[in-house]
N, C-alpha and C positions, 0 to 999 in steps of 0.2 A: 504494500500500500504506500509506504513512504517513497519508494522508488518511482512509482507511478505519479504520485503527487509532485515529485521533483520535476518529472518530465513535463507535466502540465504547467508547472510554474515557469519552466523555460519557454514553453510555447506562448504563455501570456506575457512574457517579457518582450516578445516580438509584436504580439497583437493583444493588448490588455483587455479588449472588449470582445474577443472571440467567444460567441455564445456556447459553442460546444466545449471548448477548453474550460471555460468558467463553470459550466454546469457539471462537467465530469469531475473537475477538481472539488467542487462543492459536495458531490456525492462522497468522494474520498474523505473529505474533512468531516462529514457526518459520521462516517465509519470510524474515524479516529477520535470521536468524541469532542469535536470542536464546533458546536452549534452556531456560535456567532460568526465564525469564519465561513461556515456553510451558507448561512443566510446572506452574507455579503456576496459570496460567489454566485448564488442563484439570482440575487438582485442585479448584479452586473450582467449576467446572461440574459435576464429578462429585459434589460434596457435595449438589447440588440434583437431579441426574438421573443415573442410572446407564445412560444411553443407550449402546447398543453402539458407536456411532460415537465418542462421547467416550472411552469406555474403550479402544478400539483405537488412537485417536490418541495418548492418553496413554501407552499401552504402547509405541508406536513411538518416542516422544520419550525415554522411559526407556531403551529398548534402545540408542538412539544415544548416550546418556550413560553406558552401561555398567552401568546399574542393572538387571541381568538378572533377579534374583529378583522384583522388583516388576513388571516387564513380564510375566514368566511368570504370575504370580498373576492379573493382569488378563485375560490372554488365556485362561487356563483358565476364568474366569468367563464371558467372552463366548462361548466355544465351547460351554459347557454349554447355552446357549440356541440356538445355531446352529452345530452341529458340522460342517456340510457347506459352509461358505463358503470357497471356494478361497483368497481373499485373506487371510482370517484364519488359515487353516491354514498358508499360506506364511509369514506373519509369525511364527506360533508355531514353525514349523520352524527359522527363522533364529535365534530366541532359544535354542531347544534346541541348535542347532549351536554357538552362541557359549558356551553353558554346558558344552560338551564332551560333550553327550549325543547322540553322532553316530548311533547306531542308531535312536533315536527320531526324530531329524531326518530321517533317510533314509526311515523309514516314513511320516512325515507328507508328505514331498515326493512319494513314490510315490502316496500317496492323492490329492494334488492332481492328479497326472498322470492318475489314473483318472477324476477328476471333470471335467477339461478336457483330454481327449486331444488331442495335436497342438499344444498351446499352448507354443511354443518358449521363452517367457519363463520357464518353470519349469526349463529344462534347465541353465542356468548355476548356480543354487543347488545343484541335485542334483550337478552335476559337482564342485563344491567339496567337498561332503560325501563323495562316493565317493572322490575323490583323498585326502581327509584320513583315510579309513579304510583306504586301501591297495588299494581296488578299482579298479585301473588299467584293467582290461579294459573296464569300462563307463564309467569316468570320463574317460579320455583322449579318446575320440571326442566327448564332450559339451563339450570345450573350444571346439569350433567355435561354440558358442552364446554365448560370451562377448560382451557388448555391445561393438560396434565402430562407428566413424563410417562414413558412406557411402563406398562404394568410389570411388577415383579413376578407375576405368575401368568404369563401370556397364554399358557396352554389350558388354563382353567376356563370353562364356559362362563360368560357374563350372566349374572342374575337378571331376569327379565321382569321381576316383580311378582312372580308366581309363588306357589306354596313353598315355604322354607322350613316347615315344622321339622325340628331335629336335624336340619341340614347344616353341616359345618360351612360357614360363609366367611370369606375373607373380605374385609373392608380396608381399602388402601387410602391412607391419609397423606396427601402431598400438598405442596404449594404454600401459600401464605399462612403463617402460624396463627395469626389473629383470626383469619377466616376459618381455620380448622377449629379453633375454640368456639366460634359462633355456630358452626354447623354440627358440633359434637352433640347438640341437643337431640339429634335424630337417631343416634345410636340406640338409646333405650327403646325407641319405637320399633326398631328392627328386631331387637331382642324380644319385644312383646309379641311379635308374630311367630315366635318359637324358634328362630334361628339360633344356631350356636355360633356366636359372633367372635371372630378373631380379627384384631385390628393390627395392621402394619402401619407404623408411623415413625417420624423422626424421634430420636432418642429423647429429646427435650420434652416431648409430649407423652411419652410412654407411661410414666408414673401417674400422671393426671388422668389420662383416659382409662387406666386400669381401675379407677374408683367408680366409674359409671355403672349404674345398675344394668345387669344383663350382659356385660362384656365378659366373655369367658377367658380370653387370653389376649395379651398385647405383646407384640414383638417389635423391636427396634429395626431401623432401616437396614442394618447390617447383620441382623440375626437370621438364622435359617427359618424358613416358613414351615409351620406345622401342616399336616395333611388337611386340605379343604376340598369341597366339591364344587364350589362356585366362587365368583369374585365380583366385586363392584367397587365403586369409589365413594368416598364420603359425600362429595358434591352431588352424586347421582341419587342419593337416598330420598330427598324430598319428592322427586318425580316418581320413583319406583314405589314409594309408600303411599302415593296418592295424596300427599299433604297439600292443603290449600291455604295454610296460614303459617306463620313463623314459629308456631309451637312455643310462643312466649309463655313462660310460667305465669300462673295467676298470682295476684298479689305482688309482693316484693321478693318472693323466693327465687332462688336460682336453680340451675339444673346440674351444676358441678358441685363437688364437695371437696373441702380441704382435708386431706388425710394426714399423712405424717408431717412433722415439722415443728417449728417453735411456736410459742404463744408469748405474748408480751406480759410484762408485769402490770399490775393495776395502775392506771393513769387516769386521774380525774379530768385531765385536759382532753380536748378533742384530738385524736390522732388522725392526721390527714396524710394519706399517701399521695405523693406527687409523681407523675409520669410525663415524660417529654420526648420529643423526637417523633419516631413512628413513621406511619405510612406516607404522610405528606411533608415530612421533614421540616424544612425551614418555614413552611406556610403556617405551621401550628404555633401555638402560644409558647414562647421561649421560657425556659426555666427562670431566667433572670426576672421576667415580668411576674411570674407566679410567686416569687419569694415574698412579695408584699402580703401574701395570705398568712405568713408566719409572724407578723409584727405584733400580734396580740398575744399576751401570755396565756390565753385560754386555748391556744392551738399548738400542737406539736407536729412538725413536718417530718415525714419519713420518705426517703428516696426509694422509688420503685423503678428500677432500670437495670439493664444488663451492665456488665463490667465496662463495656466500651463507652456507655453514656454517663456512668457515675462520675467520671472525671470532670464533668461539667460543673459539679457542685464546687469543687476546688477552684475551677476557672472563674466562677462567679463570686468567689470569696465567701461562700456560704457554709463552710464546714461547721460553724457554730450554730447554724440555723436549721440545717437539714440532717437528720439522723441517717447514717449509712447502715445497711444491714451487715452484721458481722456474725458469722461469715456470710458472704453473698450466696443467695439460693443457687443450688447446683442445677436445678431444672424447674419446670413449671409447676410440678407438684409442691416443691418447697416454696416457690413464689406464691402459690395459692395459700399455703399456710401463713406466710408473712402477711399477705393481704387480709386474711381472716382476722389478724390482730390489729388492723386499723379500723377506724369508724367510717371513713369515706375516702374515695379516691377521686382526685382531680387531675385533669391533664389532657394530653393529646390522644390521637387515635393510635394507640400502641397495643401490643399484645397484653400488657399488664392491665390496661383499661378494659379490654374485652374480658379478660380473666376475672376482674373484679365484678363486672356486670353479670357474668355467667355464674358467679358465686352468690349473686343476689345482694352484693354490697351496694350502698348508695354510690352513684357515680355522677360526677359533674364534668361533662365532656366539653373541653374548649376546642372547638373545631372551626377551621377556616371556611369561608364561603366557597362554593364550587360543587360540582356534581360528585356524589359518592352514593352508590346504591345502598350501602349499609346505613347511611345517615341522611335521609331525604331532607333536602333544603325546605325551609318554610315551616318546620315544626320543631318544638322544643322537647319532644319525647322521642323514644326509639321504637320502631316496630319490632325490634328483636329483643330488647331488654326492658323489663318493667321498671327496674330501679335506676335507669339512666335519665338524666336531663342534659339538654344540649344548650350551650352558650356560644354565640357567634361574635366575631369582632364587628366594630362599626364599619360603615361603608369604605372608610379610608384604610381599613386593615388594622386599626388600633385595638388593643385589648383592655383599655382602661375601664370602659363601661361594663364589659362582660365580667372582668375581675371584681369590680365593685359589687355586682349582683351575686357572684360566687361568695365573696366575703360576707355579704349579708346572710346568705343561706348558711354558711358555716357558723356564723355568730348564733343563729337560732339553734343549730344542732349542738353547739358547745354549751349553750345555756341549759338545754334539756339534759345533756349528760351530767352537768354539774349538779342538777337537782336529784339525780338518781341516788 
């Protein structure tokens, strides 16, 4: 790639506005993880030629950088010339999805389905949009089309949703860990149909999922698989089980349990677990902003993060304000035990936040604006977790107002705890 980029750079030294050289170099810069340079290259190419491929590639790069209005404008122009290109329609749908225009995104994706019927690659984007709009009846079955790695047991027949009474069934858990925590609620339903459930999952999840009712056996990703007669994936369970809702527990209870691990000593102050980073990274509320929640003596802050993120406490100069777990939890089962010892969890869209909500702990989620099928925009509750409340930043992206509301909520909880 570097050699090819050098050759295109030489060509551009002779003709700086050559559209082919600029566009091809921009593709290479995209592959090299240089989005700003790729956008510059596609923009130079576009100045000399408004070729649909150049425009669509530039739109894709702008989309990935969050420059949605510019990407939208380019795709509108390209589609005016070729309105039935399934790839362009899909790209346009994803831009409209991330703009929050979900009805339009859904219509575009259904049009793609009509143009290329049976193309499963279109099902996952549609699933996200349907779940984001609350259409669970259609959206949940399409979770099965989420991209997954190859099965560990490709020779086993896939379960089709039929009778599994006393059948040893392998459920493979892959992909995003927070989503695995979210979807783990469906494993007891499978066991309720009489299946002998074996779960294959990353080692970090094994101890946690082993505590679920009805799970017979859990094996880590490198452990040998026991004999099974059928297989399926965790994401496929809602569709195969005929589920039409999120199976959210009633009341404030959770569906996971904290098994082994530590418990805290008695503390009359409100113990608040903080979590930061996560799926949308820098778009979420930073730890430095959340530290204001610990200025009141009625609150104790506890850091809930993996080893890589705990260093942020020292970087913020907050060692005296935020407790660090000692020792750090070795897996999610131990993290669940740590979370069970706090009163409430506050923070970003992390696996720790999902774990707290799945345990039924009160959760105050500080989430950025933008599309996410797990956290639909425009509502302050969660379709997945009964104990979660959502707080968004102001239109300019600031967290001051949201954090003031969180602080008010914590003050009420601290007062109640002090009276116990």
